C-alpha positions in Angstrom: 62.6 -115.7 62.3 61.4 -113.0 64.6 60.4 -113.5 68.2 58.0 -111.6 70.4 60.8 -109.2 71.6 62.5 -108.1 68.4 59.5 -106.2 66.9 58.8 -103.9 69.9 62.5 -103.2 70.5 63.0 -102.5 66.8 60.1 -100.0 66.9 61.3 -98.4 70.1 64.8 -97.8 68.7 63.7 -96.7 65.2 64.5 -93.2 64.2 62.3 -93.2 61.1 58.6 -92.4 61.1 56.3 -90.3 63.3 55.1 -90.5 66.9 52.0 -88.9 68.4 52.0 -86.6 71.4 50.3 -89.3 73.5 53.0 -91.9 72.8 55.8 -89.4 73.6 54.3 -88.1 76.9 53.2 -91.4 78.2 56.7 -92.9 77.7 58.3 -89.7 79.1 56.2 -89.7 82.3 56.6 -93.5 82.7 60.4 -93.2 82.4 60.4 -90.4 85.0 58.4 -92.6 87.3 60.7 -95.5 86.7 63.8 -93.5 87.6 62.2 -92.1 90.8 61.2 -95.7 91.8 64.7 -97.0 90.9 66.4 -94.5 93.1 63.9 -95.0 96.0 64.4 -98.8 95.7 68.2 -98.3 95.8 67.9 -96.1 98.9 65.5 -98.6 100.5 67.6 -101.7 99.8 70.8 -100.1 101.0 69.9 -97.6 103.7 72.5 -95.1 104.9 73.4 -96.0 108.5 73.2 -93.1 111.0 76.4 -91.3 111.6 77.9 -92.3 108.3 78.4 -89.4 105.9 77.6 -91.3 102.7 78.3 -90.2 99.2 76.4 -87.5 97.3 76.1 -88.5 93.7 75.4 -85.0 92.6 75.4 -81.5 94.2 72.3 -80.7 96.2 71.3 -84.3 96.4 71.0 -86.2 99.7 73.9 -88.6 100.3 73.3 -92.3 99.6 75.1 -95.4 100.9 78.0 -97.1 99.1 75.7 -100.1 98.2 73.0 -97.9 96.8 75.7 -96.0 94.8 77.0 -99.3 93.4 73.5 -100.4 92.5 72.8 -97.1 90.7 76.1 -97.3 88.8 76.1 -101.0 87.9 72.4 -101.4 87.2 71.4 -97.8 86.4 74.1 -97.0 83.8 73.1 -99.8 81.3 69.4 -98.9 81.8 70.2 -95.2 81.3 72.0 -96.0 78.0 69.2 -98.1 76.7 66.3 -95.9 77.8 68.2 -92.8 76.7 68.6 -94.2 73.2 64.9 -95.1 73.1 63.9 -91.6 74.3 66.2 -90.0 71.7 64.5 -92.1 69.0 61.1 -91.2 70.3 62.0 -87.5 70.5 63.2 -87.5 66.9 60.1 -89.3 65.7 58.0 -86.7 67.6 59.9 -83.9 65.8 59.1 -85.6 62.6 55.5 -85.6 63.5 55.6 -81.8 63.9 57.2 -81.5 60.5 60.8 -80.9 61.6 63.9 -82.8 60.9 65.5 -84.8 63.7 68.5 -82.6 63.5 66.5 -80.0 65.3 67.0 -82.0 68.5 70.4 -80.5 68.6 68.8 -77.2 69.7 68.9 -78.8 73.2 72.6 -77.8 73.3 71.5 -74.2 73.8 71.3 -73.8 77.6 67.8 -73.2 78.9 66.4 -71.8 75.7 66.9 -75.0 73.7 65.1 -77.1 76.3 62.1 -74.7 76.4 62.1 -74.7 72.6 62.0 -78.5 72.4 59.3 -78.6 75.1 57.1 -76.3 73.1 57.6 -78.4 69.9 56.8 -81.6 71.8 53.5 -80.0 72.9 52.5 -79.1 69.3 49.9 -81.0 67.4 50.8 -83.3 64.6 51.0 -82.2 61.0 47.9 -83.6 59.3 48.0 -86.1 56.6 51.1 -87.9 55.1 54.4 -86.0 55.1 57.9 -86.8 53.9 58.5 -88.5 57.3 55.7 -91.0 57.0 51.9 -91.5 57.2 49.8 -89.6 59.7 49.8 -91.6 63.0 46.4 -90.3 63.8 45.1 -91.9 60.6 43.6 -88.8 59.1 43.0 -89.0 55.3 43.1 -86.1 53.0 39.8 -84.4 52.3 39.4 -83.6 48.6 39.6 -79.9 48.0 36.3 -78.0 47.6 35.3 -77.2 44.1 35.8 -73.7 42.9 32.7 -71.6 43.3 33.0 -70.3 39.7 32.4 -73.8 38.4 30.0 -74.9 41.2 26.9 -73.6 39.4 24.9 -76.2 37.6 22.3 -74.8 35.2 18.7 -76.1 35.5 17.6 -78.3 32.7 16.0 -76.6 29.8 12.2 -76.4 29.7 10.5 -78.7 27.3 9.7 -77.1 24.0 6.2 -77.6 22.6 6.1 -78.2 18.9 2.6 -77.6 17.8 
């Protein structure tokens, strides 16, 4: 028996199939907005008192309070693992949509160049029609090929013959 939650979660974490640009970019921007809101909420719920140095989670990041740091670690880490897995699956399905294997995602390991390369691939349009990775998510159907011009000529019917 499936419930209302298993089907969407199964689709989100599925590495097979294809995903359109729209699906990828909407999820990516929503995820970015979620993380910005999450860190702002952690900072608002646990403000850093004046005069206290606080903890800087990363270099060149403003310091946050100990409570905000705990919230980010205890609540943010499980969310990061789940959403990271979902984004990885979505990225691989997006690569499938451009006609590439999911293994091409490993190009991200090349500093700077790999990220730019993936970004360009994620911006590319889908491959039309069905591929080895699945049906076209845009729903395009194959157009039958045009007939060859050599065989396109249809002769006119013969004139009637008078038999007098």
